[in-house]
Backbone as CSV, one residue per row, in Angstrom:
resi,resn,N_x,N_y,N_z,CA_x,CA_y,CA_z,C_x,C_y,C_z
1,ILE,0.801,-31.271,2.917,1.192,-29.855,3.180,2.651,-29.754,2.870
2,LEU,2.982,-28.723,2.094,4.326,-28.401,1.679,5.024,-27.490,2.683
3,ASN,6.262,-27.710,2.936,7.043,-26.777,3.729,8.068,-26.133,2.794
4,LEU,7.761,-24.972,2.316,8.540,-24.313,1.293,9.333,-23.141,1.786
5,ASN,10.548,-22.940,1.138,11.258,-21.692,1.375,10.701,-20.664,0.441
6,SER,11.245,-19.437,0.466,10.669,-18.341,-0.319,10.676,-18.683,-1.836
7,ALA,11.745,-19.227,-2.334,11.816,-19.533,-3.764,10.829,-20.607,-4.136
8,GLY,10.650,-21.612,-3.301,9.670,-22.646,-3.529,8.234,-22.124,-3.508
9,LEU,7.968,-21.240,-2.564,6.645,-20.592,-2.468,6.367,-19.783,-3.735
10,ALA,7.345,-19.026,-4.158,7.212,-18.203,-5.367,6.936,-19.086,-6.582
11,ALA,7.616,-20.252,-6.680,7.409,-21.121,-7.804,5.986,-21.681,-7.782
12,GLU,5.499,-22.040,-6.595,4.114,-22.539,-6.472,3.073,-21.489,-6.878
13,ILE,3.291,-20.299,-6.394,2.330,-19.183,-6.728,2.367,-18.921,-8.188
14,LYS,3.545,-18.890,-8.808,3.650,-18.546,-10.224,2.967,-19.565,-11.130
15,LYS,2.973,-20.822,-10.761,2.288,-21.817,-11.580,0.803,-21.938,-11.295
16,SER,0.323,-21.179,-10.331,-1.096,-21.186,-9.983,-1.980,-20.347,-10.956
17,LYS,-3.191,-20.669,-11.072,-4.108,-19.913,-11.941,-4.610,-18.692,-11.244
18,LEU,-4.621,-18.655,-9.936,-5.036,-17.533,-9.165,-4.498,-17.684,-7.770
19,LEU,-4.473,-16.555,-7.042,-4.060,-16.551,-5.648,-5.228,-16.152,-4.794
20,LEU,-5.734,-17.070,-4.000,-6.750,-16.744,-3.039,-6.054,-16.371,-1.704
21,ALA,-5.995,-15.058,-1.517,-5.296,-14.560,-0.333,-6.177,-14.616,0.898
22,SER,-5.612,-14.480,2.023,-6.343,-14.458,3.284,-7.407,-13.327,3.191
23,LEU,-8.612,-13.682,3.436,-9.711,-12.677,3.342,-9.910,-12.034,4.707
24,GLY,-9.099,-11.026,4.938,-9.228,-10.288,6.213,-8.153,-10.585,7.230
25,GLY,-7.145,-11.413,6.918,-6.112,-11.728,7.826,-4.947,-10.740,7.744
26,GLU,-4.073,-10.775,8.729,-2.959,-9.858,8.823,-1.931,-10.096,7.704
27,ASP,-1.910,-11.326,7.176,-0.935,-11.631,6.142,-1.399,-11.238,4.745
28,GLY,-2.620,-10.718,4.632,-3.186,-10.344,3.373,-2.333,-9.509,2.460
29,PRO,-1.898,-8.313,2.900,-1.150,-7.466,1.969,0.105,-8.079,1.390
30,SER,0.864,-8.797,2.208,2.052,-9.391,1.639,1.741,-10.471,0.637
31,ALA,0.697,-11.241,0.912,0.268,-12.300,-0.025,-0.214,-11.649,-1.333
32,TYR,-0.967,-10.563,-1.257,-1.425,-9.915,-2.435,-0.273,-9.472,-3.321
33,LEU,0.739,-8.902,-2.640,1.895,-8.380,-3.381,2.695,-9.536,-3.989
34,ASP,2.785,-10.662,-3.304,3.415,-11.839,-3.888,2.744,-12.220,-5.204
35,GLY,1.457,-12.264,-5.176,0.704,-12.622,-6.400,0.930,-11.638,-7.510
36,HIS,0.877,-10.341,-7.181,1.078,-9.306,-8.222,2.484,-9.363,-8.789
37,ALA,3.476,-9.543,-7.906,4.857,-9.578,-8.316,5.123,-10.761,-9.290
38,LEU,4.343,-11.822,-9.118,4.520,-12.993,-9.954,3.531,-13.080,-11.104
39,GLY,2.698,-12.051,-11.268,1.764,-11.983,-12.420,0.549,-12.927,-12.271
40,VAL,0.137,-13.171,-11.049,-1.049,-14.054,-10.800,-2.161,-13.231,-10.278
41,PRO,-3.367,-13.404,-10.848,-4.515,-12.628,-10.344,-4.824,-12.957,-8.926
42,VAL,-5.225,-11.954,-8.148,-5.395,-12.141,-6.689,-6.888,-11.957,-6.342
43,LEU,-7.384,-12.835,-5.521,-8.691,-12.676,-4.928,-8.467,-12.277,-3.471
44,SER,-9.096,-11.182,-3.062,-8.878,-10.669,-1.719,-10.221,-10.211,-1.157
45,ALA,-10.127,-9.814,0.105,-11.292,-9.206,0.771,-11.498,-7.821,0.168
46,ASP,-12.734,-7.342,0.172,-13.065,-6.003,-0.356,-13.073,-5.057,0.866
47,ASP,-11.906,-4.817,1.380,-11.775,-3.894,2.499,-10.711,-2.829,2.157
48,ILE,-10.346,-2.023,3.109,-9.396,-0.968,2.867,-8.009,-1.533,2.469
49,ILE,-7.627,-2.675,3.040,-6.377,-3.282,2.688,-6.413,-3.823,1.291
50,GLY,-7.508,-4.516,0.948,-7.691,-4.989,-0.418,-7.700,-3.884,-1.448
51,LYS,-8.332,-2.758,-1.108,-8.404,-1.663,-2.044,-7.051,-1.134,-2.428
52,TYR,-6.130,-1.052,-1.474,-4.823,-0.485,-1.807,-3.792,-1.561,-2.185
53,SER,-3.995,-2.793,-1.792,-3.013,-3.854,-2.149,-3.472,-4.751,-3.276
54,ASN,-4.714,-4.624,-3.664,-5.275,-5.358,-4.804,-6.219,-4.425,-5.529
55,PRO,-5.619,-3.400,-6.184,-6.446,-2.375,-6.849,-7.186,-2.889,-8.047
56,GLU,-8.161,-2.103,-8.488,-8.991,-2.458,-9.668,-8.092,-2.890,-10.832
57,GLY,-8.530,-3.975,-11.484,-7.815,-4.417,-12.673,-6.669,-5.343,-12.436
58,THR,-6.325,-5.619,-11.150,-5.206,-6.512,-10.832,-5.688,-7.838,-10.246
59,GLY,-6.938,-7.885,-9.822,-7.511,-9.045,-9.209,-8.974,-8.769,-8.921
60,ILE,-9.539,-9.563,-8.045,-10.969,-9.399,-7.680,-11.029,-9.311,-6.164
61,ARG,-11.805,-8.335,-5.697,-12.082,-8.175,-4.251,-13.490,-8.719,-3.999
62,CYS,-13.619,-9.568,-2.934,-14.852,-10.206,-2.654,-15.387,-9.738,-1.307
63,THR,-16.739,-9.643,-1.210,-17.364,-9.235,0.037,-17.922,-10.419,0.808
64,THR,-18.527,-11.359,0.074,-19.104,-12.494,0.709,-18.462,-13.785,0.170
65,SER,-18.777,-14.877,0.880,-18.279,-16.205,0.408,-18.876,-16.538,-0.955
66,GLU,-20.074,-16.122,-1.207,-20.694,-16.388,-2.514,-19.947,-15.647,-3.613
67,ASP,-19.595,-14.345,-3.349,-18.821,-13.561,-4.286,-17.507,-14.266,-4.601
68,CYS,-16.881,-14.767,-3.552,-15.569,-15.443,-3.700,-15.714,-16.665,-4.554
69,TYR,-16.693,-17.484,-4.283,-16.935,-18.733,-4.985,-17.203,-18.462,-6.494
70,ASN,-18.048,-17.410,-6.732,-18.315,-17.062,-8.154,-17.085,-16.509,-8.860
71,ALA,-16.276,-15.721,-8.157,-15.085,-15.172,-8.745,-14.112,-16.288,-9.085
72,ILE,-13.960,-17.239,-8.185,-13.045,-18.350,-8.439,-13.466,-19.144,-9.733
73,ASN,-14.765,-19.427,-9.769,-15.274,-20.186,-10.936,-15.096,-19.382,-12.237
74,ASP,-15.422,-18.040,-12.166,-15.271,-17.228,-13.384,-13.810,-17.163,-13.794
75,LEU,-12.887,-17.024,-12.907,-11.491,-16.938,-13.290,-10.976,-18.283,-13.815
76,LEU,-11.363,-19.357,-13.232,-10.926,-20.674,-13.689,-11.410,-20.995,-15.079
77,GLN,-12.551,-20.411,-15.408,-13.139,-20.649,-16.733,-12.678,-19.698,-17.822
78,ASN,-12.052,-18.582,-17.451,-11.666,-17.556,-18.383,-10.168,-17.240,-18.335
79,GLU,-9.397,-17.933,-19.140,-7.986,-17.788,-19.141,-7.563,-16.339,-19.526
80,ASN,-8.218,-15.776,-20.496,-7.888,-14.414,-20.936,-7.992,-13.370,-19.825
81,VAL,-9.040,-13.466,-19.046,-9.220,-12.558,-17.950,-8.104,-12.772,-16.894
82,ARG,-7.847,-14.028,-16.636,-6.758,-14.362,-15.657,-5.449,-13.732,-16.112
83,LYS,-5.128,-13.920,-17.386,-3.856,-13.322,-17.949,-3.828,-11.867,-17.866
84,ASP,-4.972,-11.215,-18.210,-5.003,-9.756,-18.166,-4.832,-9.224,-16.748
85,LEU,-5.570,-9.837,-15.800,-5.448,-9.378,-14.376,-4.004,-9.611,-13.852
86,GLY,-3.473,-10.790,-14.169,-2.105,-11.093,-13.741,-1.120,-10.081,-14.305
87,HIS,-1.245,-9.780,-15.598,-0.367,-8.866,-16.252,-0.502,-7.458,-15.652
88,ASN,-1.738,-7.023,-15.462,-1.901,-5.710,-14.846,-1.320,-5.657,-13.400
89,GLY,-1.475,-6.692,-12.692,-0.934,-6.752,-11.324,0.606,-6.645,-11.345
90,LYS,1.230,-7.345,-12.289,2.690,-7.255,-12.451,3.126,-5.869,-12.793
91,ILE,2.419,-5.215,-13.729,2.751,-3.834,-14.079,2.599,-2.913,-12.871
92,TRP,1.482,-3.022,-12.135,1.215,-2.208,-10.974,2.300,-2.435,-9.914
93,TYR,2.677,-3.669,-9.699,3.723,-3.976,-8.699,5.066,-3.369,-9.128
94,ASP,5.461,-3.590,-10.376,6.745,-3.079,-10.825,6.823,-1.576,-10.785
95,TYR,5.682,-0.917,-11.015,5.622,0.593,-11.009,5.768,1.103,-9.590
96,ASN,5.074,0.455,-8.666,5.007,1.004,-7.256,6.074,0.493,-6.330
97,PHE,6.772,-0.585,-6.699,7.694,-1.189,-5.762,9.154,-1.256,-6.318
98,ASN,9.469,-0.326,-7.210,10.854,-0.283,-7.663,11.615,0.645,-6.736
99,ASP,12.954,0.654,-6.919,13.827,1.441,-6.001,13.468,2.906,-5.981
100,SER,13.239,3.519,-7.139,13.013,4.966,-7.131,11.615,5.281,-6.504
101,ALA,10.633,4.452,-6.702,9.309,4.692,-6.077,9.450,4.562,-4.556
102,GLN,10.200,3.549,-4.148,10.340,3.357,-2.677,11.142,4.511,-2.047
103,LYS,12.155,5.027,-2.752,12.883,6.225,-2.265,11.970,7.378,-2.151
104,PHE,11.128,7.623,-3.136,10.168,8.727,-3.151,9.209,8.622,-1.955
105,PHE,8.626,7.446,-1.750,7.696,7.290,-0.655,8.365,7.430,0.686
106,LEU,9.593,6.926,0.847,10.335,7.101,2.100,10.670,8.620,2.349
107,ALA,11.018,9.351,1.290,11.285,10.764,1.437,10.016,11.518,1.877
108,GLN,8.879,11.112,1.334,7.593,11.747,1.770,7.340,11.483,3.277
109,ILE,7.595,10.249,3.682,7.381,9.890,5.090,8.323,10.683,5.970
110,ILE,9.552,10.807,5.596,10.604,11.531,6.393,10.177,13.006,6.465
111,SER,9.778,13.564,5.338,9.313,14.966,5.276,8.132,15.169,6.237
112,TYR,7.192,14.259,6.205,6.018,14.355,7.090,6.416,14.264,8.563
113,LEU,7.314,13.342,8.867,7.776,13.216,10.247,8.529,14.457,10.698
114,LYS,9.261,15.136,9.799,9.903,16.381,10.163,8.884,17.440,10.536
115,ILE,7.833,17.545,9.737,6.801,18.526,9.980,6.132,18.264,11.331
116,ILE,5.792,17.012,11.600,5.164,16.612,12.862,6.078,16.985,14.018
117,ASN,7.365,16.688,13.883,8.337,16.996,14.909,8.394,18.480,15.182
118,ILE,8.474,19.271,14.110,8.538,20.726,14.261,7.236,21.261,14.920
119,LYS,6.122,20.752,14.549,4.868,21.199,15.077,4.828,20.872,16.573
120,SER,5.283,19.702,16.938,5.244,19.375,18.400,6.251,20.200,19.154
121,LEU,7.382,20.548,18.553,8.356,21.385,19.219,7.748,22.793,19.440
122,LEU,7.076,23.273,18.392,6.493,24.596,18.552,5.451,24.643,19.651
123,ILE,4.680,23.597,19.709,3.634,23.607,20.722,4.229,23.457,22.100
124,LYS,5.254,22.609,22.231,5.860,22.390,23.568,6.639,23.588,24.045
125,ASN,7.196,24.360,23.125,8.030,25.473,23.500,7.335,26.851,23.428
126,ASN,6.023,26.796,23.500,5.257,28.104,23.462,5.672,28.963,24.634
127,ARG,5.809,30.215,24.316,6.028,31.185,25.406,4.670,31.513,26.043
128,GLN,4.741,31.969,27.262,3.526,32.315,27.950,2.702,33.355,27.152
129,SER,3.409,34.300,26.574,2.716,35.396,25.868,2.081,34.884,24.542
130,ASP,2.641,33.731,23.997,2.103,33.196,22.799,0.752,32.504,22.949
131,ARG,0.409,32.112,24.134,-0.794,31.343,24.344,-2.064,32.111,24.024
132,LYS,-2.011,33.415,24.009,-3.194,34.219,23.715,-3.451,34.293,22.185
133,PHE,-2.490,33.868,21.360,-2.666,33.966,19.935,-3.397,32.797,19.354
134,SER,-3.943,32.956,18.188,-4.753,31.930,17.539,-3.945,30.827,16.920
135,VAL,-4.636,29.797,16.454,-3.981,28.705,15.744,-3.297,29.189,14.461
136,MET,-3.864,30.226,13.875,-3.262,30.797,12.659,-1.862,31.341,12.954
137,PHE,-1.692,31.900,14.122,-0.369,32.394,14.502,0.626,31.246,14.557
138,TYR,0.215,30.120,15.145,1.119,28.959,15.254,1.411,28.382,13.875
139,SER,0.434,28.333,12.983,0.677,27.776,11.662,1.614,28.713,10.869
140,GLU,1.499,30.029,11.067,2.377,30.956,10.406,3.807,30.786,10.939
141,ARG,3.984,30.554,12.247,5.320,30.315,12.806,5.914,29.065,12.262
142,LEU,5.063,28.002,12.105,5.521,26.760,11.575,5.982,26.994,10.125
143,PHE,5.199,27.694,9.332,5.491,27.944,7.939,6.855,28.683,7.824
144,LEU,7.059,29.689,8.662,8.289,30.442,8.612,9.502,29.594,9.004
145,LYS,9.316,28.679,9.983,10.444,27.815,10.396,10.749,26.827,9.213
146,LEU,9.695,26.339,8.559,9.928,25.431,7.447,10.660,26.155,6.302
147,LEU,10.316,27.386,6.043,10.983,28.153,4.966,12.455,28.358,5.377
148,LYS,12.704,28.670,6.641,14.056,28.841,7.158,14.897,27.597,6.925
149,TRP,14.301,26.384,7.278,14.960,25.147,7.098,15.229,24.835,5.657
150,LYS,14.276,25.150,4.793,14.387,24.940,3.359,15.579,25.772,2.783
151,LEU,15.720,26.994,3.235,16.828,27.822,2.803,18.147,27.280,3.219
152,LYS,18.206,26.682,4.413,19.461,26.069,4.860,19.828,24.816,4.047
153,LEU,18.840,24.110,3.579,19.116,22.903,2.811,19.559,23.291,1.413
């Protein structure tokens, strides 16, 4: 068993023919991304995490141990498919995890959190007379406050 630092682990993954990631473990997504960043095809679980961290064309998602066994054999026997999947994974990783993409995703999260915060403030600060109005009234109030904030920015 090797005790590797990050650079050593990356070197080991890069020289591998495929990356068999944890099938259903918590470390799955980071391992998938390691494989994609290094251009190695990834075998993962066919679950919601695998769907978004190991998308179609970047590796293979397996449901059963038999699927996994067959996928390993198929990939080991077909160098062109391995190269194509690894190349696609690298392109996908570079596109989604560059600085501008990360800034965009963080801006979306911040924007969402602002809306959630405004909505909770509106609900907490309702006047007694407002309670008789419908949800539509509250959404219109939220919309007007958002417009007001947008004009200030």
